[in-house]
C-alpha positions as a Python dict, from the first residue, in 0.01 Angstrom:
ca = {
    (1, 'M'): (0, 0, 0),
    (2, 'T'): (320, 12, 143),
    (3, 'H'): (300, 355, 186),
    (4, 'R'): (-13, 266, 447),
    (5, 'L'): (170, -30, 587),
    (6, 'A'): (519, 193, 676),
    (7, 'G'): (296, 457, 852),
    (8, 'I'): (117, 162, 1067),
    (9, 'L'): (451, -28, 1155),
    (10, 'S'): (641, 353, 1211),
    (11, 'D'): (325, 467, 1436),
    (12, 'Y'): (347, 148, 1626),
    (13, 'L'): (744, 147, 1709),
    (14, 'S'): (666, 514, 1793),
    (15, 'R'): (355, 390, 2062),
    (16, 'E'): (577, 109, 2193),
    (17, 'Q'): (834, 373, 2226),
    (18, 'M'): (1072, 206, 2035),
    (19, 'I'): (1160, 483, 1817),
    (20, 'E'): (1122, 861, 1903),
    (21, 'K'): (816, 1065, 1801),
    (22, 'D'): (921, 1318, 1561),
    (23, 'E'): (1140, 1030, 1379),
    (24, 'A'): (802, 869, 1283),
    (25, 'D'): (801, 1020, 974),
    (26, 'I'): (1192, 907, 863),
    (27, 'Y'): (1107, 554, 991),
    (28, 'Q'): (818, 527, 744),
    (29, 'Y'): (979, 679, 470),
    (30, 'G'): (1281, 439, 531),
    (31, 'L'): (990, 130, 579),
    (32, 'E'): (864, 215, 288),
    (33, 'I'): (1161, 237, 66),
    (34, 'F'): (1263, -127, 170),
    (35, 'M'): (900, -262, 121),
    (36, 'D'): (968, -152, -193),
    (37, 'G'): (1242, -298, -309),
    (38, 'V'): (1140, -607, -132),
    (39, 'L'): (841, -613, -358),
    (40, 'E'): (1006, -555, -705),
    (41, 'T'): (1254, -833, -630),
    (42, 'L'): (996, -1042, -572),
    (43, 'L'): (808, -984, -837),
    (44, 'L'): (1151, -1053, -1056),
    (45, 'V'): (1210, -1345, -884),
    (46, 'V'): (877, -1449, -918),
    (47, 'L'): (875, -1380, -1317),
    (48, 'G'): (1217, -1553, -1328),
    (49, 'I'): (1027, -1887, -1179),
    (50, 'L'): (720, -1849, -1424),
    (51, 'W'): (962, -1791, -1721),
    (52, 'G'): (1185, -2082, -1588),
    (53, 'R'): (1472, -1864, -1541),
    (54, 'F'): (1528, -1870, -1179),
    (55, 'W'): (1915, -1798, -1194),
    (56, 'Q'): (1925, -1587, -1438),
    (57, 'S'): (1679, -1347, -1257),
    (58, 'I'): (1938, -1354, -929),
    (59, 'C'): (2186, -1286, -1199),
    (60, 'F'): (2031, -946, -1282),
    (61, 'I'): (1884, -822, -994),
    (62, 'V'): (2240, -877, -804),
    (63, 'S'): (2468, -689, -1088),
    (64, 'F'): (2191, -423, -1159),
    (65, 'T'): (2139, -325, -812),
    (66, 'V'): (2476, -317, -724),
    (67, 'L'): (2599, -182, -1027),
    (68, 'R'): (2260, 122, -990),
    (69, 'S'): (2351, 194, -664),
    (70, 'F'): (2643, 395, -739),
    (71, 'T'): (2591, 493, -1108),
    (72, 'G'): (2262, 697, -1043),
    (73, 'G'): (2075, 761, -1362),
    (74, 'Y'): (1730, 782, -1448),
    (75, 'H'): (1457, 724, -1218),
    (76, 'A'): (1091, 706, -1271),
    (77, 'A'): (842, 940, -1127),
    (78, 'T'): (598, 677, -951),
    (79, 'K'): (649, 350, -785),
    (80, 'V'): (436, 187, -1077),
    (81, 'R'): (689, 358, -1347),
    (82, 'C'): (962, 241, -1117),
    (83, 'A'): (856, -109, -1163),
    (84, 'G'): (729, -118, -1527),
    (85, 'A'): (1087, -3, -1604),
    (86, 'T'): (1222, -247, -1406),
    (87, 'V'): (1032, -523, -1547),
    (88, 'G'): (1081, -370, -1893),
    (89, 'L'): (1468, -393, -1829),
    (90, 'Y'): (1440, -724, -1670),
    (91, 'I'): (1260, -867, -1983),
    (92, 'L'): (1455, -682, -2248),
    (93, 'N'): (1813, -806, -2054),
    (94, 'L'): (1692, -1152, -2035),
    (95, 'T'): (1517, -1192, -2382),
    (96, 'A'): (1859, -1033, -2493),
    (97, 'A'): (2107, -1262, -2351),
    (98, 'G'): (1901, -1546, -2455),
    (99, 'E'): (1963, -1399, -2822),
    (100, 'L'): (2328, -1276, -2775),
    (101, 'N'): (2454, -1653, -2677),
    (102, 'S'): (2616, -1709, -2989),
    (103, 'H'): (2780, -1368, -3084),
    (104, 'F'): (3037, -1314, -2839),
    (105, 'T'): (3191, -970, -3061),
    (106, 'A'): (2848, -779, -3030),
    (107, 'V'): (2836, -863, -2620),
    (108, 'L'): (3206, -732, -2545),
    (109, 'L'): (3100, -451, -2742),
    (110, 'L'): (2806, -388, -2565),
    (111, 'A'): (2970, -423, -2225),
    (112, 'A'): (3255, -218, -2333),
    (113, 'V'): (3054, 42, -2471),
    (114, 'G'): (2823, 59, -2140),
    (115, 'T'): (3152, 25, -1940),
    (116, 'G'): (3288, 375, -2111),
    (117, 'I'): (2970, 573, -2050),
    (118, 'I'): (2966, 444, -1691),
    (119, 'W'): (3337, 574, -1668),
    (120, 'W'): (3279, 897, -1841),
    (121, 'L'): (2969, 992, -1680),
    (122, 'A'): (2847, 830, -1345),
    (123, 'P'): (2793, 933, -1078),
    (124, 'V'): (2503, 1082, -1233),
    (125, 'P'): (2240, 1245, -887),
    (126, 'H'): (1888, 1247, -881),
    (127, 'A'): (1696, 1595, -712),
    (128, 'N'): (1585, 1287, -475),
    (129, 'K'): (1932, 1153, -404),
    (130, 'P'): (2169, 1489, -421),
    (131, 'L'): (2518, 1355, -349),
    (132, 'D'): (2783, 1623, -196),
    (133, 'G'): (3142, 1640, -328),
    (134, 'E'): (3327, 1366, -127),
    (135, 'Q'): (3010, 1087, -221),
    (136, 'V'): (3052, 1195, -591),
    (137, 'V'): (3434, 1111, -527),
    (138, 'M'): (3326, 778, -390),
    (139, 'N'): (3063, 693, -593),
    (140, 'R'): (3281, 720, -926),
    (141, 'K'): (3568, 497, -790),
    (142, 'K'): (3337, 252, -704),
    (143, 'S'): (3125, 231, -992),
    (144, 'R'): (3414, 240, -1215),
    (145, 'F'): (3548, -44, -1044),
    (146, 'I'): (3250, -263, -1027),
    (147, 'S'): (3195, -171, -1398),
    (148, 'M'): (3582, -307, -1490),
    (149, 'C'): (3496, -635, -1233),
    (150, 'Y'): (3188, -649, -1480),
    (151, 'L'): (3372, -591, -1807),
    (152, 'L'): (3642, -846, -1697),
    (153, 'G'): (3377, -1074, -1575),
    (154, 'V'): (3187, -1057, -1921),
    (155, 'F'): (3525, -1137, -2117),
    (156, 'V'): (3586, -1479, -1893),
    (157, 'S'): (3266, -1584, -1852),
    (158, 'K'): (3180, -1627, -2227),
    (159, 'S'): (3414, -1972, -2203),
    (160, 'V'): (3224, -2079, -1903),
    (161, 'L'): (2887, -1923, -1807),
    (162, 'A'): (2813, -1783, -2163),
    (163, 'E'): (2406, -1670, -2040),
    (164, 'V'): (2571, -1525, -1699),
    (165, 'G'): (2801, -1316, -1891),
    (166, 'D'): (2521, -1159, -2132),
    (167, 'I'): (2342, -1069, -1868),
    (168, 'V'): (2566, -863, -1681),
    (169, 'A'): (2684, -751, -2028),
    (170, 'M'): (2348, -619, -2085),
    (171, 'T'): (2308, -478, -1753),
    (172, 'L'): (2609, -291, -1817),
    (173, 'F'): (2477, -179, -2153),
    (174, 'E'): (2146, -51, -1986),
    (175, 'T'): (2280, 144, -1702),
    (176, 'A'): (2451, 332, -1932),
    (177, 'I'): (2139, 420, -2095),
    (178, 'L'): (1969, 536, -1785),
    (179, 'I'): (2299, 729, -1726),
    (180, 'L'): (2244, 907, -2065),
    (181, 'I'): (1859, 939, -2005),
    (182, 'Q'): (1894, 1099, -1654),
    (183, 'K'): (2189, 1371, -1842),
    (184, 'G'): (1925, 1437, -2086),
    (185, 'V'): (1668, 1503, -1851),
    (186, 'R'): (1877, 1718, -1609),
    (187, 'K'): (2006, 1934, -1939),
    (188, 'Y'): (1635, 2000, -2055),
    (189, 'E'): (1503, 2069, -1681),
    (190, 'E'): (1848, 2323, -1614),
    (191, 'S'): (1755, 2477, -2013),
    (192, 'F'): (1386, 2529, -1896),
    (193, 'K'): (1473, 2706, -1570),
    (194, 'S'): (1740, 2928, -1758),
    (195, 'C'): (1407, 3093, -1993),
}
């Protein structure tokens, strides 16, 4: 659906000479990515409203999106799988956040393990989003800074906004798991190619 709509929009922009004809495919791709992101975000917001956890959903969306943009990690092969994986992580995150409220040590442990893995392995490039040497260095610095801010936020928020701290701790841990999965996938692909 978004592919077709993005094609219609890029064709329109090309016909109206708002973009160069030879750039229409690039615009179509960018529009499609943007629309997919908007639809996925709207899906999570609607689920949050239906679940009665709107603000928690916003906290998850912001913390997850910001961190993942610099850490990389596993990416699903199709849009449907991506949306399914994101919704699965969202449900796991908010469910766990509700259950972890009185377990401060467990929350800190999840956040610390997630932060440690991010510090050790991030960023993890993907075939669809390769990084050059300078981007790797910048993304490593940014992912480390963000993860440390999140870890500090988890520690501080437990006395003020406990559920926010739980959501951020789960976000750190889930992001670390996605990094480990992508590392495993890359290692498997590399060993398969060498055979």
